[in-house]
N, CA, C, O and the ligand as a Tripos MOL2 file, in Angstrom:
@<TRIPOS>MOLECULE
protein
  261   259    66     0     0
PROTEIN
NO_CHARGES

@<TRIPOS>ATOM
      1 N          51.2300   60.8870   68.0160 N.3       1 MET1
      2 CA         51.8890   61.8930   67.3820 C.3       1 MET1
      3 C          53.2520   62.2220   68.0000 C.2       1 MET1
      4 O          53.5620   61.9360   69.1560 O.2       1 MET1
      5 N          54.0200   62.8400   67.1300 N.am      2 SER2
      6 CA         55.4650   63.0570   67.8330 C.3       2 SER2
      7 C          55.4570   64.0860   68.7000 C.2       2 SER2
      8 O          56.1720   63.9810   69.6970 O.2       2 SER2
      9 N          54.6960   65.2260   68.5230 N.am      3 GLY3
     10 CA         54.6760   66.4990   69.4030 C.3       3 GLY3
     11 C          55.7550   67.3550   68.9530 C.2       3 GLY3
     12 O          56.1080   68.3080   69.6470 O.2       3 GLY3
     13 N          56.3840   67.0490   67.6840 N.am      4 LYS4
     14 CA         57.2330   68.0600   67.1510 C.3       4 LYS4
     15 C          56.7220   69.0170   66.1930 C.2       4 LYS4
     16 O          57.2850   70.0940   65.9970 O.2       4 LYS4
     17 N          55.6080   68.6330   65.5560 N.am      5 MET5
     18 CA         55.0130   69.2710   64.5540 C.3       5 MET5
     19 C          54.7730   70.9310   64.8300 C.2       5 MET5
     20 O          54.5080   71.3660   65.9500 O.2       5 MET5
     21 N          54.8860   71.6290   63.8430 N.am      6 LYS6
     22 CA         54.4720   73.0670   64.0110 C.3       6 LYS6
     23 C          53.9900   73.5550   62.7430 C.2       6 LYS6
     24 O          54.3050   72.9930   61.6940 O.2       6 LYS6
     25 N          53.1320   74.7230   62.7870 N.am      7 CYS7
     26 CA         52.4820   75.0300   61.6080 C.3       7 CYS7
     27 C          53.6120   75.8580   60.7710 C.2       7 CYS7
     28 O          54.3820   76.6620   61.2960 O.2       7 CYS7
     29 N          53.5870   75.5410   59.4290 N.am      8 GLU8
     30 CA         54.5040   75.9850   58.5790 C.3       8 GLU8
     31 C          54.3190   77.6870   58.3100 C.2       8 GLU8
     32 O          55.1910   78.4060   57.8230 O.2       8 GLU8
     33 N          53.2280   78.0420   58.6690 N.am      9 TYR9
     34 CA         52.9270   79.4270   58.3160 C.3       9 TYR9
     35 C          53.1110   80.2920   59.5410 C.2       9 TYR9
     36 O          53.9100   81.2290   59.5320 O.2       9 TYR9
     37 N          52.3590   79.9770   60.6180 N.am     10 CYS10
     38 CA         52.4710   80.8920   61.6120 C.3      10 CYS10
     39 C          53.4260   80.5070   62.7570 C.2      10 CYS10
     40 O          53.7440   81.3330   63.6130 O.2      10 CYS10
     41 N          53.8840   79.2220   62.7590 N.am     11 GLY11
     42 CA         54.9110   78.6360   63.6400 C.3      11 GLY11
     43 C          54.5060   78.1420   64.8770 C.2      11 GLY11
     44 O          55.3390   77.6640   65.6470 O.2      11 GLY11
     45 N          53.1080   78.2120   65.2090 N.am     12 ARG12
     46 CA         52.6290   77.7930   66.3820 C.3      12 ARG12
     47 C          52.7470   76.0480   66.5120 C.2      12 ARG12
     48 O          52.4330   75.3660   65.5370 O.2      12 ARG12
     49 N          53.1690   75.4720   67.6460 N.am     13 PRO13
     50 CA         53.0320   74.0410   67.8380 C.3      13 PRO13
     51 C          51.7980   73.5990   67.5630 C.2      13 PRO13
     52 O          50.8570   74.2780   67.9730 O.2      13 PRO13
     53 N          51.5450   72.4160   66.8400 N.am     14 ILE14
     54 CA         50.1940   71.9050   66.6400 C.3      14 ILE14
     55 C          49.8680   70.9870   67.8870 C.2      14 ILE14
     56 O          50.6400   70.0830   68.2050 O.2      14 ILE14
     57 N          48.8560   71.2110   68.4890 N.am     15 LYS15
     58 CA         48.5160   70.2280   69.6400 C.3      15 LYS15
     59 C          47.2490   69.7060   69.3570 C.2      15 LYS15
     60 O          46.8870   68.8410   70.1550 O.2      15 LYS15
     61 N          46.3770   70.0100   68.3470 N.am     16 GLY16
     62 CA         45.2210   69.4280   67.9030 C.3      16 GLY16
     63 C          45.4760   68.6600   66.6580 C.2      16 GLY16
     64 O          46.5790   68.1630   66.4330 O.2      16 GLY16
     65 N          44.3590   68.5460   65.7580 N.am     17 GLU17
     66 CA         44.6490   67.7420   64.5300 C.3      17 GLU17
     67 C          45.2650   68.7810   63.6080 C.2      17 GLU17
     68 O          44.7680   69.8910   63.4180 O.2      17 GLU17
     69 N          46.4770   68.3000   63.0040 N.am     18 PRO18
     70 CA         47.1710   69.0520   62.0450 C.3      18 PRO18
     71 C          46.4130   68.9690   60.6520 C.2      18 PRO18
     72 O          45.7750   67.9760   60.3030 O.2      18 PRO18
     73 N          46.5530   70.1020   59.9120 N.am     19 GLU19
     74 CA         45.9740   70.1590   58.6850 C.3      19 GLU19
     75 C          47.3800   69.6890   57.7040 C.2      19 GLU19
     76 O          48.4420   70.3110   57.7020 O.2      19 GLU19
     77 N          47.1340   68.6390   57.0170 N.am     20 ILE20
     78 CA         48.4180   68.0490   56.3530 C.3      20 ILE20
     79 C          48.0350   68.3410   54.8930 C.2      20 ILE20
     80 O          47.0280   67.7740   54.4680 O.2      20 ILE20
     81 N          48.6800   69.1130   54.1220 N.am     21 ARG21
     82 CA         48.1850   69.1500   52.5350 C.3      21 ARG21
     83 C          49.3740   68.8780   51.8860 C.2      21 ARG21
     84 O          50.4660   69.2360   52.3270 O.2      21 ARG21
     85 N          49.2150   68.2620   50.8620 N.am     22 VAL22
     86 CA         50.3350   68.0620   49.7990 C.3      22 VAL22
     87 C          50.3800   69.0030   48.6480 C.2      22 VAL22
     88 O          49.3930   69.0590   47.9140 O.2      22 VAL22
     89 N          51.2330   69.6160   48.4540 N.am     23 ARG23
     90 CA         51.2890   70.6420   47.4230 C.3      23 ARG23
     91 C          52.6220   70.4210   46.4530 C.2      23 ARG23
     92 O          53.7660   70.5730   46.8810 O.2      23 ARG23
     93 N          52.3380   70.0750   45.2050 N.am     24 ARG24
     94 CA         53.5320   69.6070   44.3030 C.3      24 ARG24
     95 C          54.3820   68.4850   44.8220 C.2      24 ARG24
     96 O          55.6000   68.5600   44.6600 O.2      24 ARG24
     97 N          53.8770   67.5030   45.4020 N.am     25 GLY25
     98 CA         54.3860   66.3680   46.0010 C.3      25 GLY25
     99 C          55.1930   66.7620   47.0930 C.2      25 GLY25
    100 O          56.1580   66.0230   47.2880 O.2      25 GLY25
    101 N          55.0620   67.7360   47.8690 N.am     26 LYS26
    102 CA         55.6770   68.0250   49.0610 C.3      26 LYS26
    103 C          54.5210   68.0850   50.0950 C.2      26 LYS26
    104 O          53.3840   68.4330   49.7760 O.2      26 LYS26
    105 N          54.8980   67.7080   51.4180 N.am     27 LYS27
    106 CA         53.8580   67.7220   52.3890 C.3      27 LYS27
    107 C          54.1970   69.0460   53.1860 C.2      27 LYS27
    108 O          55.3170   69.5290   53.3490 O.2      27 LYS27
    109 N          53.0320   69.5090   53.6290 N.am     28 HIS28
    110 CA         53.0090   70.6600   54.2540 C.3      28 HIS28
    111 C          52.0220   70.6170   55.4880 C.2      28 HIS28
    112 O          50.8720   70.2030   55.3440 O.2      28 HIS28
    113 N          52.5330   71.0840   56.7790 N.am     29 ILE29
    114 CA         51.6610   70.9470   57.9630 C.3      29 ILE29
    115 C          51.3320   72.2530   58.3620 C.2      29 ILE29
    116 O          52.1980   73.1210   58.4710 O.2      29 ILE29
    117 N          49.9620   72.4850   58.6200 N.am     30 TYR30
    118 CA         49.5020   73.6220   59.2110 C.3      30 TYR30
    119 C          48.6380   73.3110   60.2880 C.2      30 TYR30
    120 O          48.0690   72.2220   60.3540 O.2      30 TYR30
    121 N          48.4710   74.4330   61.3580 N.am     31 CYS31
    122 CA         47.7080   74.3470   62.5420 C.3      31 CYS31
    123 C          46.1590   74.4460   61.9710 C.2      31 CYS31
    124 O          45.2720   73.8780   62.6090 O.2      31 CYS31
    125 N          45.8910   75.0600   60.9530 N.am     32 SER32
    126 CA         44.5090   75.1980   60.5330 C.3      32 SER32
    127 C          44.4020   75.3890   59.0580 C.2      32 SER32
    128 O          45.3480   75.7930   58.3830 O.2      32 SER32
    129 N          43.1590   75.0720   58.5410 N.am     33 GLU33
    130 CA         43.1090   75.2790   57.0440 C.3      33 GLU33
    131 C          43.3640   76.8340   56.7410 C.2      33 GLU33
    132 O          43.8420   77.1600   55.6540 O.2      33 GLU33
    133 N          43.0340   77.8060   57.7300 N.am     34 PHE34
    134 CA         43.2020   79.1520   57.4760 C.3      34 PHE34
    135 C          44.8450   79.4370   57.1380 C.2      34 PHE34
    136 O          45.2000   80.0370   56.1230 O.2      34 PHE34
    137 N          45.6770   78.9680   58.0380 N.am     35 CYS35
    138 CA         46.9780   79.0120   57.6830 C.3      35 CYS35
    139 C          47.3330   78.4430   56.3630 C.2      35 CYS35
    140 O          47.9990   79.1570   55.6140 O.2      35 CYS35
    141 N          46.9670   77.2010   55.9510 N.am     36 PHE36
    142 CA         47.2270   76.7850   54.6350 C.3      36 PHE36
    143 C          46.6710   77.7930   53.5640 C.2      36 PHE36
    144 O          47.3720   78.1220   52.6080 O.2      36 PHE36
    145 N          45.5750   78.2090   53.7170 N.am     37 ARG37
    146 CA         45.1710   79.0930   52.7670 C.3      37 ARG37
    147 C          45.9340   80.4820   52.5350 C.2      37 ARG37
    148 O          46.0920   81.0910   51.4770 O.2      37 ARG37
    149 N          46.3440   80.7940   53.7770 N.am     38 LEU38
    150 CA         47.0490   82.0460   53.5830 C.3      38 LEU38
    151 C          48.4730   81.7790   52.9150 C.2      38 LEU38
    152 O          48.9480   82.5810   52.1110 O.2      38 LEU38
    153 N          49.1390   80.5810   53.3000 N.am     39 HIS39
    154 CA         50.3210   80.2610   52.6990 C.3      39 HIS39
    155 C          50.3600   80.0380   51.3980 C.2      39 HIS39
    156 O          51.2850   80.4200   50.6810 O.2      39 HIS39
    157 N          49.0300   79.1950   50.8700 N.am     40 PHE40
    158 CA         49.1430   78.7220   49.6630 C.3      40 PHE40
    159 C          48.7360   79.9050   48.6170 C.2      40 PHE40
    160 O          49.2740   79.9750   47.5110 O.2      40 PHE40
    161 N          47.8580   80.7240   49.0030 N.am     41 TYR41
    162 CA         47.5180   81.8530   48.2060 C.3      41 TYR41
    163 C          48.2870   83.1790   48.2770 C.2      41 TYR41
    164 O          48.2330   84.1440   47.5150 O.2      41 TYR41
    165 N          49.0470   82.9750   49.4340 N.am     42 ASP42
    166 CA         49.9620   84.2860   49.7770 C.3      42 ASP42
    167 C          48.9550   85.4250   49.8200 C.2      42 ASP42
    168 O          48.9970   86.3490   49.0080 O.2      42 ASP42
    169 N          48.0270   85.3340   50.8120 N.am     43 VAL43
    170 CA         46.9660   86.4470   50.6620 C.3      43 VAL43
    171 C          47.3590   87.6360   51.4720 C.2      43 VAL43
    172 O          47.7030   87.5240   52.6480 O.2      43 VAL43
    173 N          47.3050   88.8170   50.8160 N.am     44 PRO44
    174 CA         47.7200   90.0570   51.2840 C.3      44 PRO44
    175 C          46.6800   90.5370   52.2470 C.2      44 PRO44
    176 O          47.0080   91.1460   53.2660 O.2      44 PRO44
    177 N          45.3620   90.2620   51.9320 N.am     45 THR45
    178 CA         44.4050   90.7780   52.9970 C.3      45 THR45
    179 C          43.4780   89.7550   53.2830 C.2      45 THR45
    180 O          43.3270   88.7990   52.5230 O.2      45 THR45
    181 N          42.8080   89.9060   54.4030 N.am     46 ILE46
    182 CA         41.8500   88.9460   54.9280 C.3      46 ILE46
    183 C          40.5150   89.3960   54.7540 C.2      46 ILE46
    184 O          40.1330   90.4570   55.2480 O.2      46 ILE46
    185 N          39.7420   88.6130   54.0440 N.am     47 SER47
    186 CA         38.1700   88.9300   53.9850 C.3      47 SER47
    187 C          37.6330   88.6170   55.3420 C.2      47 SER47
    188 O          38.1110   87.8590   56.1860 O.2      47 SER47
    189 N          36.4510   89.4120   55.3990 N.am     48 TYR48
    190 CA         35.6140   88.8990   56.4430 C.3      48 TYR48
    191 C          35.0950   87.5210   56.5160 C.2      48 TYR48
    192 O          34.8490   86.9900   57.6000 O.2      48 TYR48
    193 N          34.9320   86.9550   55.4260 N.am     49 GLU49
    194 CA         34.4770   85.6750   55.2910 C.3      49 GLU49
    195 C          35.6260   84.6380   55.7660 C.2      49 GLU49
    196 O          35.3680   83.6880   56.5060 O.2      49 GLU49
    197 N          36.7910   84.8890   55.3160 N.am     50 ASP50
    198 CA         38.0590   84.1510   55.8040 C.3      50 ASP50
    199 C          38.1110   84.2110   57.3980 C.2      50 ASP50
    200 O          38.2630   83.2200   58.1130 O.2      50 ASP50
    201 N          37.9760   85.3890   57.7990 N.am     51 LEU51
    202 CA         38.0730   85.6790   59.2680 C.3      51 LEU51
    203 C          37.1100   84.7860   60.1570 C.2      51 LEU51
    204 O          37.4080   84.2220   61.2100 O.2      51 LEU51
    205 N          35.8790   84.7810   59.4950 N.am     52 GLN52
    206 CA         34.8820   83.8660   60.1820 C.3      52 GLN52
    207 C          35.2700   82.6320   60.3380 C.2      52 GLN52
    208 O          35.2670   82.0440   61.4190 O.2      52 GLN52
    209 N          35.7030   82.0630   59.0400 N.am     53 GLU53
    210 CA         36.1120   80.6820   59.0170 C.3      53 GLU53
    211 C          37.4480   80.4940   60.1160 C.2      53 GLU53
    212 O          37.5820   79.4960   60.8240 O.2      53 GLU53
    213 N          38.1790   81.3970   60.1060 N.am     54 PHE54
    214 CA         39.3260   81.2320   60.9460 C.3      54 PHE54
    215 C          38.9790   81.0320   62.2030 C.2      54 PHE54
    216 O          39.5550   80.1420   62.8280 O.2      54 PHE54
    217 N          37.9880   81.8040   62.8130 N.am     55 TYR55
    218 CA         37.4480   81.6240   64.1710 C.3      55 TYR55
    219 C          36.9020   80.3610   64.4620 C.2      55 TYR55
    220 O          37.1360   79.7510   65.5050 O.2      55 TYR55
    221 N          36.1130   79.9250   63.4700 N.am     56 ARG56
    222 CA         35.5000   78.7820   63.4280 C.3      56 ARG56
    223 C          36.3700   77.4120   63.5100 C.2      56 ARG56
    224 O          36.1280   76.4720   64.2680 O.2      56 ARG56
    225 N          37.3030   77.4830   62.6890 N.am     57 LEU57
    226 CA         38.3520   76.4080   62.8550 C.3      57 LEU57
    227 C          39.0840   76.5050   63.9730 C.2      57 LEU57
    228 O          39.3060   75.4530   64.5730 O.2      57 LEU57
    229 N          39.5710   77.6410   64.4590 N.am     58 ARG58
    230 CA         40.2600   77.8650   65.5310 C.3      58 ARG58
    231 C          39.6010   77.3090   66.7070 C.2      58 ARG58
    232 O          40.3150   76.6670   67.4770 O.2      58 ARG58
    233 N          38.3850   77.4420   66.9760 N.am     59 ALA59
    234 CA         37.5910   76.9770   68.0460 C.3      59 ALA59
    235 C          37.6050   75.4560   68.0470 C.2      59 ALA59
    236 O          37.7340   74.9070   69.1420 O.2      59 ALA59
    237 N          37.4930   74.7360   66.9970 N.am     60 VAL60
    238 CA         37.3780   73.3650   66.8180 C.3      60 VAL60
    239 C          38.7880   72.7690   66.8600 C.2      60 VAL60
    240 O          39.0550   71.8590   67.6450 O.2      60 VAL60
    241 N          39.6140   73.2400   66.0870 N.am     61 SER61
    242 CA         40.8630   72.3210   66.0020 C.3      61 SER61
    243 C          42.0710   72.7640   66.8230 C.2      61 SER61
    244 O          43.0440   72.0180   66.9370 O.2      61 SER61
    245 N          42.0220   73.9790   67.4030 N.am     62 VAL62
    246 CA         43.2930   74.3520   68.2890 C.3      62 VAL62
    247 C          42.7440   74.6110   69.6290 C.2      62 VAL62
    248 O          42.4010   75.7570   69.9200 O.2      62 VAL62
    249 N          42.6310   73.6290   70.4850 N.am     63 PRO63
    250 CA         42.3650   74.0350   71.8910 C.3      63 PRO63
    251 C          43.5430   74.6610   72.5930 C.2      63 PRO63
    252 O          44.7080   74.2870   72.4590 O.2      63 PRO63
    253 N          43.1400   75.6110   73.3250 N.am     64 PHE64
    254 CA         44.2230   76.3590   74.2780 C.3      64 PHE64
    255 C          44.3690   75.7230   75.4570 C.2      64 PHE64
    256 O          43.4300   75.1330   75.9910 O.2      64 PHE64
    257 N          45.5190   75.7880   75.9450 N.am     65 ARG65
    258 CA         45.8280   75.2860   77.3120 C.3      65 ARG65
    259 C          46.4910   76.3930   78.1880 C.2      65 ARG65
    260 O          46.8150   76.1500   79.3500 O.2      65 ARG65
    261 ZN         49.2790   78.3040   61.7430 Zn       66 ZN66
@<TRIPOS>BOND
     1     1     2 1
     2     2     3 1
     3     3     4 2
     4     3     5 am
     5     5     6 1
     6     6     7 1
     7     7     8 2
     8     7     9 am
     9     9    10 1
    10    10    11 1
    11    11    12 2
    12    11    13 am
    13    13    14 1
    14    14    15 1
    15    15    16 2
    16    15    17 am
    17    17    18 1
    18    18    19 1
    19    19    20 2
    20    19    21 am
    21    21    22 1
    22    22    23 1
    23    23    24 2
    24    23    25 am
    25    25    26 1
    26    26    27 1
    27    27    28 2
    28    27    29 am
    29    29    30 1
    30    30    31 1
    31    31    32 2
    32    31    33 am
    33    33    34 1
    34    34    35 1
    35    35    36 2
    36    35    37 am
    37    37    38 1
    38    38    39 1
    39    39    40 2
    40    39    41 am
    41    41    42 1
    42    42    43 1
    43    43    44 2
    44    43    45 am
    45    45    46 1
    46    46    47 1
    47    47    48 2
    48    47    49 am
    49    49    50 1
    50    50    51 1
    51    51    52 2
    52    51    53 am
    53    53    54 1
    54    54    55 1
    55    55    56 2
    56    55    57 am
    57    57    58 1
    58    58    59 1
    59    59    60 2
    60    59    61 am
    61    61    62 1
    62    62    63 1
    63    63    64 2
    64    63    65 am
    65    65    66 1
    66    66    67 1
    67    67    68 2
    68    67    69 am
    69    69    70 1
    70    70    71 1
    71    71    72 2
    72    71    73 am
    73    73    74 1
    74    74    75 1
    75    75    76 2
    76    75    77 am
    77    77    78 1
    78    78    79 1
    79    79    80 2
    80    79    81 am
    81    81    82 1
    82    82    83 1
    83    83    84 2
    84    83    85 am
    85    85    86 1
    86    86    87 1
    87    87    88 2
    88    87    89 am
    89    89    90 1
    90    90    91 1
    91    91    92 2
    92    91    93 am
    93    93    94 1
    94    94    95 1
    95    95    96 2
    96    95    97 am
    97    97    98 1
    98    98    99 1
    99    99   100 2
   100    99   101 am
   101   101   102 1
   102   102   103 1
   103   103   104 2
   104   103   105 am
   105   105   106 1
   106   106   107 1
   107   107   108 2
   108   107   109 am
   109   109   110 1
   110   110   111 1
   111   111   112 2
   112   111   113 am
   113   113   114 1
   114   114   115 1
   115   115   116 2
   116   115   117 am
   117   117   118 1
   118   118   119 1
   119   119   120 2
   120   119   121 am
   121   121   122 1
   122   122   123 1
   123   123   124 2
   124   123   125 am
   125   125   126 1
   126   126   127 1
   127   127   128 2
   128   127   129 am
   129   129   130 1
   130   130   131 1
   131   131   132 2
   132   131   133 am
   133   133   134 1
   134   134   135 1
   135   135   136 2
   136   135   137 am
   137   137   138 1
   138   138   139 1
   139   139   140 2
   140   139   141 am
   141   141   142 1
   142   142   143 1
   143   143   144 2
   144   143   145 am
   145   145   146 1
   146   146   147 1
   147   147   148 2
   148   147   149 am
   149   149   150 1
   150   150   151 1
   151   151   152 2
   152   151   153 am
   153   153   154 1
   154   154   155 1
   155   155   156 2
   156   155   157 am
   157   157   158 1
   158   158   159 1
   159   159   160 2
   160   159   161 am
   161   161   162 1
   162   162   163 1
   163   163   164 2
   164   163   165 am
   165   165   166 1
   166   166   167 1
   167   167   168 2
   168   167   169 am
   169   169   170 1
   170   170   171 1
   171   171   172 2
   172   171   173 am
   173   173   174 1
   174   174   175 1
   175   175   176 2
   176   175   177 am
   177   177   178 1
   178   178   179 1
   179   179   180 2
   180   179   181 am
   181   181   182 1
   182   182   183 1
   183   183   184 2
   184   183   185 am
   185   185   186 1
   186   186   187 1
   187   187   188 2
   188   187   189 am
   189   189   190 1
   190   190   191 1
   191   191   192 2
   192   191   193 am
   193   193   194 1
   194   194   195 1
   195   195   196 2
   196   195   197 am
   197   197   198 1
   198   198   199 1
   199   199   200 2
   200   199   201 am
   201   201   202 1
   202   202   203 1
   203   203   204 2
   204   203   205 am
   205   205   206 1
   206   206   207 1
   207   207   208 2
   208   207   209 am
   209   209   210 1
   210   210   211 1
   211   211   212 2
   212   211   213 am
   213   213   214 1
   214   214   215 1
   215   215   216 2
   216   215   217 am
   217   217   218 1
   218   218   219 1
   219   219   220 2
   220   219   221 am
   221   221   222 1
   222   222   223 1
   223   223   224 2
   224   223   225 am
   225   225   226 1
   226   226   227 1
   227   227   228 2
   228   227   229 am
   229   229   230 1
   230   230   231 1
   231   231   232 2
   232   231   233 am
   233   233   234 1
   234   234   235 1
   235   235   236 2
   236   235   237 am
   237   237   238 1
   238   238   239 1
   239   239   240 2
   240   239   241 am
   241   241   242 1
   242   242   243 1
   243   243   244 2
   244   243   245 am
   245   245   246 1
   246   246   247 1
   247   247   248 2
   248   247   249 am
   249   249   250 1
   250   250   251 1
   251   251   252 2
   252   251   253 am
   253   253   254 1
   254   254   255 1
   255   255   256 2
   256   255   257 am
   257   257   258 1
   258   258   259 1
   259   259   260 2
@<TRIPOS>SUBSTRUCTURE
     1 MET1         2 RESIDUE 1 A MET
     2 SER2         6 RESIDUE 1 A SER
     3 GLY3        10 RESIDUE 1 A GLY
     4 LYS4        14 RESIDUE 1 A LYS
     5 MET5        18 RESIDUE 1 A MET
     6 LYS6        22 RESIDUE 1 A LYS
     7 CYS7        26 RESIDUE 1 A CYS
     8 GLU8        30 RESIDUE 1 A GLU
     9 TYR9        34 RESIDUE 1 A TYR
    10 CYS10       38 RESIDUE 1 A CYS
    11 GLY11       42 RESIDUE 1 A GLY
    12 ARG12       46 RESIDUE 1 A ARG
    13 PRO13       50 RESIDUE 1 A PRO
    14 ILE14       54 RESIDUE 1 A ILE
    15 LYS15       58 RESIDUE 1 A LYS
    16 GLY16       62 RESIDUE 1 A GLY
    17 GLU17       66 RESIDUE 1 A GLU
    18 PRO18       70 RESIDUE 1 A PRO
    19 GLU19       74 RESIDUE 1 A GLU
    20 ILE20       78 RESIDUE 1 A ILE
    21 ARG21       82 RESIDUE 1 A ARG
    22 VAL22       86 RESIDUE 1 A VAL
    23 ARG23       90 RESIDUE 1 A ARG
    24 ARG24       94 RESIDUE 1 A ARG
    25 GLY25       98 RESIDUE 1 A GLY
    26 LYS26      102 RESIDUE 1 A LYS
    27 LYS27      106 RESIDUE 1 A LYS
    28 HIS28      110 RESIDUE 1 A HIS
    29 ILE29      114 RESIDUE 1 A ILE
    30 TYR30      118 RESIDUE 1 A TYR
    31 CYS31      122 RESIDUE 1 A CYS
    32 SER32      126 RESIDUE 1 A SER
    33 GLU33      130 RESIDUE 1 A GLU
    34 PHE34      134 RESIDUE 1 A PHE
    35 CYS35      138 RESIDUE 1 A CYS
    36 PHE36      142 RESIDUE 1 A PHE
    37 ARG37      146 RESIDUE 1 A ARG
    38 LEU38      150 RESIDUE 1 A LEU
    39 HIS39      154 RESIDUE 1 A HIS
    40 PHE40      158 RESIDUE 1 A PHE
    41 TYR41      162 RESIDUE 1 A TYR
    42 ASP42      166 RESIDUE 1 A ASP
    43 VAL43      170 RESIDUE 1 A VAL
    44 PRO44      174 RESIDUE 1 A PRO
    45 THR45      178 RESIDUE 1 A THR
    46 ILE46      182 RESIDUE 1 A ILE
    47 SER47      186 RESIDUE 1 A SER
    48 TYR48      190 RESIDUE 1 A TYR
    49 GLU49      194 RESIDUE 1 A GLU
    50 ASP50      198 RESIDUE 1 A ASP
    51 LEU51      202 RESIDUE 1 A LEU
    52 GLN52      206 RESIDUE 1 A GLN
    53 GLU53      210 RESIDUE 1 A GLU
    54 PHE54      214 RESIDUE 1 A PHE
    55 TYR55      218 RESIDUE 1 A TYR
    56 ARG56      222 RESIDUE 1 A ARG
    57 LEU57      226 RESIDUE 1 A LEU
    58 ARG58      230 RESIDUE 1 A ARG
    59 ALA59      234 RESIDUE 1 A ALA
    60 VAL60      238 RESIDUE 1 A VAL
    61 SER61      242 RESIDUE 1 A SER
    62 VAL62      246 RESIDUE 1 A VAL
    63 PRO63      250 RESIDUE 1 A PRO
    64 PHE64      254 RESIDUE 1 A PHE
    65 ARG65      258 RESIDUE 1 A ARG
    66 ZN66       261 GROUP 0 **** ****
């Protein structure tokens, strides 16, 4: 990895596995599926279910240092 990637939604540098999604032929990079969903759907509020998934994905894909 180049180490220059960062999440398009929250702007955090991506240290773990990036979530790469192609939307309308354009590549987007997110730190987690949660950010992808927020960006994609432009979610105004966060549901309890999303929040749970957020923490689950966070723990797995974004290790803190
Ligand atoms: Zn993010």
